[in-house]
C-alpha positions in Angstrom: 2.7 -14.3 4.1 6.4 -14.5 4.1 6.6 -11.8 1.6 10.0 -12.6 0.2 9.3 -11.7 -3.4 7.4 -8.6 -2.8 9.8 -6.3 -4.3 10.6 -5.6 -8.1 12.0 -7.1 -10.2 11.9 -10.4 -7.9 8.0 -10.2 -7.8 7.8 -10.2 -11.7 10.2 -12.8 -12.1 8.6 -15.1 -9.6 5.1 -14.3 -10.9 6.2 -15.6 -14.6 7.9 -18.6 -13.2 4.6 -19.6 -11.1 2.5 -18.8 -14.3 4.6 -21.1 -16.4 5.0 -23.9 -13.8 1.1 -23.8 -13.1 -0.1 -24.2 -16.6 2.5 -26.5 -18.0 3.2 -28.7 -14.7 0.9 -28.2 -11.9 -2.3 -28.2 -13.6 -1.5 -31.3 -15.7 -0.6 -33.1 -12.7 -3.7 -32.0 -10.7 -5.8 -33.4 -13.6 -4.0 -36.7 -13.4 -4.5 -37.0 -9.9 -8.2 -35.9 -9.9 -9.1 -38.6 -12.6 -9.2 -41.3 -9.9 -11.4 -40.5 -7.1 -9.3 -42.4 -4.6 -6.2 -39.9 -5.3 -8.4 -36.7 -4.9 -7.8 -34.9 -1.5 -11.8 -35.0 -1.4 -12.7 -38.1 -3.1 -16.5 -37.0 -3.4 -15.4 -33.7 -5.2 -15.8 -33.6 -8.9 -12.7 -33.3 -11.1 -13.6 -29.7 -12.2 -13.9 -28.7 -8.6 -10.7 -30.6 -7.3 -8.6 -28.6 -10.0 -10.5 -25.3 -9.2 -9.9 -25.6 -5.6 -6.3 -26.5 -6.2 -5.9 -23.4 -8.3 -7.4 -21.1 -5.6 -5.1 -22.6 -3.2 -2.0 -21.9 -5.3 -3.0 -18.4 -6.0 -3.3 -17.9 -2.2 0.2 -19.6 -1.7 1.7 -17.2 -4.4 0.2 -14.1 -2.5 1.6 -15.5 0.5 5.1 -14.7 -1.1 4.4 -11.7 -3.1 1.7 -9.9 -1.2 -1.7 -8.8 -2.9 -1.7 -9.0 -6.6 -4.2 -6.2 -7.0 -4.8 -2.9 -5.2 -6.5 -3.2 -1.9 -7.8 0.1 -0.1 -6.2 1.4 2.9 -7.8 1.9 6.2 -6.0 5.3 6.1 -8.2 6.5 2.9 -12.0 6.8 2.6 -12.8 5.7 -0.8 -16.5 5.2 -2.4 -19.4 7.4 -2.2 -21.0 5.2 0.6 -18.0 5.4 2.9 -18.3 7.2 6.0 -15.8 8.1 8.7 -16.1 6.3 11.9 -14.9 8.2 15.1 -12.7 6.6 17.7 -14.4 5.4 20.9 -11.8 5.7 23.5 -14.3 5.9 26.6 -15.3 2.5 25.5 -11.7 0.9 25.8 -11.9 -0.4 29.2 -10.5 -3.2 31.6 -8.4 -5.8 30.3 -8.8 -4.5 26.7 -7.4 -1.0 27.9 -4.3 -3.1 29.3 -3.8 -5.3 26.3 -3.9 -1.9 24.0 -1.5 -0.4 26.1 1.1 -3.2 26.0 0.5 -3.1 22.2 0.7 0.6 21.8 -2.7 0.4 20.3 -4.6 3.7 20.3 -8.1 4.4 19.0 -8.1 6.0 15.6 -10.9 7.5 13.0 -11.6 4.7 10.5 -13.7 4.3 7.3 -16.8 2.2 7.2 -18.8 1.0 4.2 -22.5 0.9 3.7 -24.0 -2.0 1.2 -27.4 -1.5 0.2 -29.7 1.3 1.9 -27.6 3.8 3.4 -28.7 4.6 7.1 -29.7 8.1 8.2 -30.6 9.0 11.7 -32.8 8.2 13.1 -32.9 4.5 11.9 -35.9 2.7 11.0 -36.7 0.6 14.4 -37.9 -2.4 12.5 -34.8 -2.4 10.1 -32.4 -5.5 10.6 -28.6 -4.4 10.0 -25.8 -6.6 9.4 -22.6 -5.4 10.7 -20.1 -7.1 8.8 -16.2 -7.9 9.6 -14.2 -9.2 6.6 -11.9 -12.1 6.6 -8.3 -12.2 5.6 -6.2 -13.7 8.5 -6.1 -10.2 10.0 -3.3 -9.5 7.4 -5.0 -8.7 4.0 -8.5 -7.9 2.3 -10.8 -5.2 2.9 -14.1 -3.9 3.9 -14.3 -2.0 0.7 -17.3 -2.6 -1.9 -14.7 -3.5 -4.6 -13.1 -6.2 -2.3 -13.5 -9.9 -2.7 -15.3 -10.0 0.8 -18.2 -7.8 -0.8 -19.4 -11.0 -2.2 -20.8 -12.1 1.2 -22.4 -8.4 1.8 -24.2 -8.7 -1.5 -25.4 -12.2 -0.7 -26.9 -11.2 2.3 -28.8 -8.5 0.8 -30.2 -10.4 -2.1 -30.6 -14.0 -0.9 -31.7 -13.4 3.0 -34.7 -12.0 4.7 -36.1 -8.9 3.2 -35.9 -7.1 6.5 -32.2 -7.0 5.7 -31.7 -3.8 3.4 -28.4 -2.8 4.8 -24.9 -4.2 5.7 -22.3 -2.2 7.1 -18.7 -3.1 6.9 -15.9 -1.5 9.0 -12.3 -1.0 7.7 -10.5 -2.3 10.6 -6.6 -1.9 10.9 -4.7 -4.7 9.6 -1.6 -6.5 11.4 1.7 -6.6 10.0 5.2 -7.9 11.1 8.7 -8.5 9.7 9.7 -8.1 6.9 7.3 -5.1 6.9 7.0 -2.8 9.8 5.4 -4.2 12.7 1.9 -2.5 13.3 -1.7 -3.1 14.6 -1.4 -6.2 16.5 -4.4 -7.3 19.0 -6.4 -5.6 20.1 -6.4 -2.9 17.3 -9.0 -4.7 15.0 -11.3 -5.3 18.1 -11.0 -1.7 19.2 -11.8 -0.6 15.6 -14.9 -3.1 15.6 -16.3 -1.6 18.7 -16.2 1.9 17.2 -18.0 0.7 14.3 -20.6 -1.0 16.3 -21.1 2.0 18.5 -21.5 4.2 15.3 -24.5 2.0 14.3 -26.0 2.2 17.6 -25.1 5.8 19.3 -24.7 7.8 16.2 -27.4 6.3 13.8 -29.7 4.9 16.5 -30.1 1.4 15.3 -31.4 -0.8 18.1 -28.8 -3.4 19.3 -31.6 -6.2 19.0 -31.7 -5.6 15.1 -28.1 -5.9 14.5 -26.5 -9.1 13.4 -22.7 -9.2 13.8 -21.3 -11.1 10.9 -17.8 -12.2 10.2 -15.9 -14.8 7.7 -12.6 -16.4 8.8 -10.7 -13.9 11.0 -13.6 -11.8 10.5 -15.5 -14.6 12.4 -12.9 -14.3 15.2 -13.2 -10.7 15.4 -17.2 -11.1 15.6 -16.6 -13.6 18.6 -14.3 -11.0 20.4 -16.6 -8.1 19.7 -19.7 -9.9 21.0 -17.8 -11.0 24.1 -16.8 -7.7 24.9 -20.4 -6.2 24.4 -21.7 -9.1 26.5 -18.9 -9.0 29.4 -19.1 -5.0 29.8 -22.8 -4.4 29.1 -23.5 -2.8 32.7 -20.3 -0.2 31.6 -21.8 3.4 31.3 -22.4 4.2 27.4 -21.6 0.5 26.3 -23.9 -0.4 23.6 -25.9 -3.7 24.3 -25.0 -7.0 22.7 -26.4 -7.8 19.2 -29.4 -9.7 18.4 -27.6 -12.0 16.3 -24.2 -13.5 15.6 -23.4 -15.0 12.3 -20.1 -16.9 11.9 -18.9 -18.2 8.6 -15.8 -20.4 8.9 -14.8 -18.7 12.0 -11.0 -18.9 12.8 -11.4 -19.4 16.6 -7.9 -20.9 17.7 -5.1 -18.5 16.6 -3.0 -20.4 19.3 -1.1 -23.3 18.6 -3.5 -26.1 20.3 -4.8 -27.3 16.9 -1.4 -27.1 15.1 0.0 -30.6 15.9 1.2 -33.3 13.7 -1.0 -35.3 11.8 -4.0 -33.4 13.0 -6.9 -32.6 10.6 -5.9 -29.0 10.5 -2.5 -29.7 9.2 -3.6 -32.5 6.9 -6.4 -30.4 5.1 -4.1 -27.3 4.7 -2.6 -29.2 1.7 -5.8 -28.5 -0.6 -8.0 -25.9 1.3 -7.4 -22.5 0.1 -6.6 -21.0 3.3 -3.4 -18.9 3.6 -0.3 -21.3 4.2 1.7 -18.4 5.6 -0.5 -18.8 9.1 2.6 -18.4 11.0 3.2 -15.0 10.1 -0.3 -14.0 10.2 -0.3 -15.2 13.9 3.0 -13.3 14.9 1.6 -10.3 13.1 -1.8 -10.4 15.0 -0.5 -11.4 18.4 2.3 -9.2 18.4 4.0 -8.4 21.6 1.3 -10.4 23.6 3.2 -13.6 22.4 1.8 -17.0 21.2 1.4 -18.0 24.8 -1.3 -15.4 25.4 -3.1 -16.7 22.3 -3.6 -20.0 23.7 -5.4 -19.1 26.9 -7.1 -15.6 25.8 -10.8 -16.2 25.1 -10.6 -13.1 22.9 -8.2 -14.5 20.6 -8.7 -18.3 20.9 -12.0 -19.3 22.1 -11.6 -22.7 20.7 -8.3 -23.3 22.2 -7.6 -26.7 23.8 -5.1 -25.4 26.0 -6.0 -26.6 29.7 -5.5 -23.1 31.1 -8.1 -21.6 29.0 -11.3 -20.5 30.8 -14.2 -19.6 28.4 -17.8 -19.0 28.6 -20.6 -18.1 26.0 -23.1 -17.3 28.7 -25.2 -14.3 27.5 -24.4 -14.7 23.8 -27.1 -14.0 21.3 -28.7 -16.4 18.8 -25.9 -17.6 16.7 -25.5 -19.3 13.3 -22.3 -21.2 12.7 -21.4 -22.2 9.1 -18.4 -24.7 8.4 -17.0 -26.4 5.2 -16.8 -30.2 5.8 -13.5 -30.2 4.2 -11.9 -27.0 5.5 -8.8 -26.9 7.7 -10.5 -25.1 10.4 -13.1 -27.9 10.9 -11.7 -29.6 14.0 -11.5 -26.0 15.9 -15.1 -25.0 14.7 -16.5 -28.1 16.3 -14.8 -27.3 19.5 -16.3 -23.8 19.3 -19.7 -25.2 18.4 -19.7 -27.6 21.3 -18.7 -25.0 23.8 -21.5 -22.6 22.7 -23.9 -25.4 22.6 -22.8 -26.2 26.1 -23.6 -22.5 27.3 -26.4 -21.2 25.5 -27.8 -24.4 23.8 -30.9 -23.6 21.7 -29.6 -20.3 20.5 -26.9 -22.1 18.4 -27.7 -23.2 14.6 -24.9 -25.1 13.1 -24.8 -25.8 9.3 -22.1 -27.6 7.5 -21.3 -27.5 3.7 -20.7 -31.0 2.5 -17.1 -31.5 1.0 -16.9 -27.5 1.0 -13.5 -25.9 1.6 -12.8 -22.9 3.8 -14.7 -19.7 3.5 -16.6 -21.4 0.5 -19.6 -18.7 0.6 -16.9 -16.2 -1.0 -17.1 -18.7 -4.1 -20.7 -19.1 -5.3 -19.4 -20.2 -8.7 -17.4 -23.1 -7.0 -19.8 -24.2 -4.3 -22.6 -26.6 -4.9 -24.0 -26.1 -1.5 -23.9 -22.2 -1.7 -27.7 -21.7 -2.5 -28.7 -24.2 0.4 -26.5 -22.5 2.7 -27.9 -18.9 1.7 -31.4 -20.4 2.5 -30.5 -21.7 5.9 -29.2 -18.4 6.8 -32.1 -16.6 5.6 -34.4 -19.1 7.5 -32.2 -18.0 10.6 -32.5 -14.4 10.2 -36.2 -14.7 9.9 -36.2 -16.4 13.2 -34.2 -13.5 15.1 
C-alpha cells in the first residue's frame, strides 16, 4: 500500500486511467490467456474464475496505490447499534509484551467491538459457544464493523455452522500505518486490543473460556495465533483469562518476516494471481515498526512459521485448531510450515482443510468459490467436536 495516488485530484485521474485500461486492455488480455488451460495461472480453474480472480487482484493492487475506495469505520468511533465499548486492560499487559509495547509507544486504549447474531448479556449462557473474530486486512486496512467485507465470515459462521454458535464478537483493533501516513499502532497494538476484547467476553460478560473459539483470517489469523500464545504462556498470571476452547485459522498470515520471501519461491510466484495485497512491504514495515524486520524473523508472536534458524517456537498447550488454506494461495508454503509445527506439538488437536485451486482468504468470496460450501461444512463438523 504505497498510497502514491491517495490525494485528489491524482486519485480520480488514476482511477479513471485504471478503469479504462482494465476494460479495454487488461480484461481482453486475461480472456485470451484464460482460453488455453496451459496459459492460466491455475490451469484447473475455469475461464470465468480465472478472470474474476484477476479482477479482484487488480482491484487490490489499485487500492494499494489509492487507499480504500469506500468508507471504512475508524476504531476511534463506535458505529452500529450492536457495538460496545471495550475498556483497556493495562493489568494484563505483562512480561515481554509490556517491553514491546514500551518500545513501540503502544498504550492500552478503549476500543469498539461488534456483536453479530445474539448479543450477549451478563451472565452469559454457560452452554453457548461464542466466536471471537479478528478480521484480516494485512494489519493496515478493513474493519470489524458489520458493514465491512470481513463480516461475510461472521454471517457464514452463524448461518452455516453448529447451531450452538449464536454469537460472533468482532473487535475493532487498531490498524498500523507508516510513511507516507503518520506512523502509528505498530506491534503489539493489535495484540493489546485483542487481549482486551477476549477479557471483555470472559471477565465482563462471563463467557467460559472453553466456550470461546478464536477465529482469524489472513492477518487476523496471525493475531489469533499471537493472542492464543499469550493466553497459553500467561495462564498462571493473576486475572489472566484461560486459553480458548478452539482456534480457527483461515488462510493465516504466519510469517511476517522475510524467510518466505525468496526469489522463485511459491510465495513470490503465486502473488501474481492471488488476491493478496501486493504492498506487503508497506504492511510489514507498518506493523513491525520500531522493532525492525530482524525481530519479525525471530519473534514467535509475529512470525510463528518463520524459517529463520534462530526462531524457537512451540505450540504446546494450544487448543483444538482448524487450519484452512487455499491450495493456490501465496501463503500456502508458510501455512504448511505452521501446520507441521502445530501437528508436531499438539498432533490430534489439529484439523487441516485445503480448498482445491482456491486463492487466499477464499471464504470471503462465496460467489467465487466452488469449495466454499464444503469448507463451511468441514468447519461446522469441527465446531461440533469442541
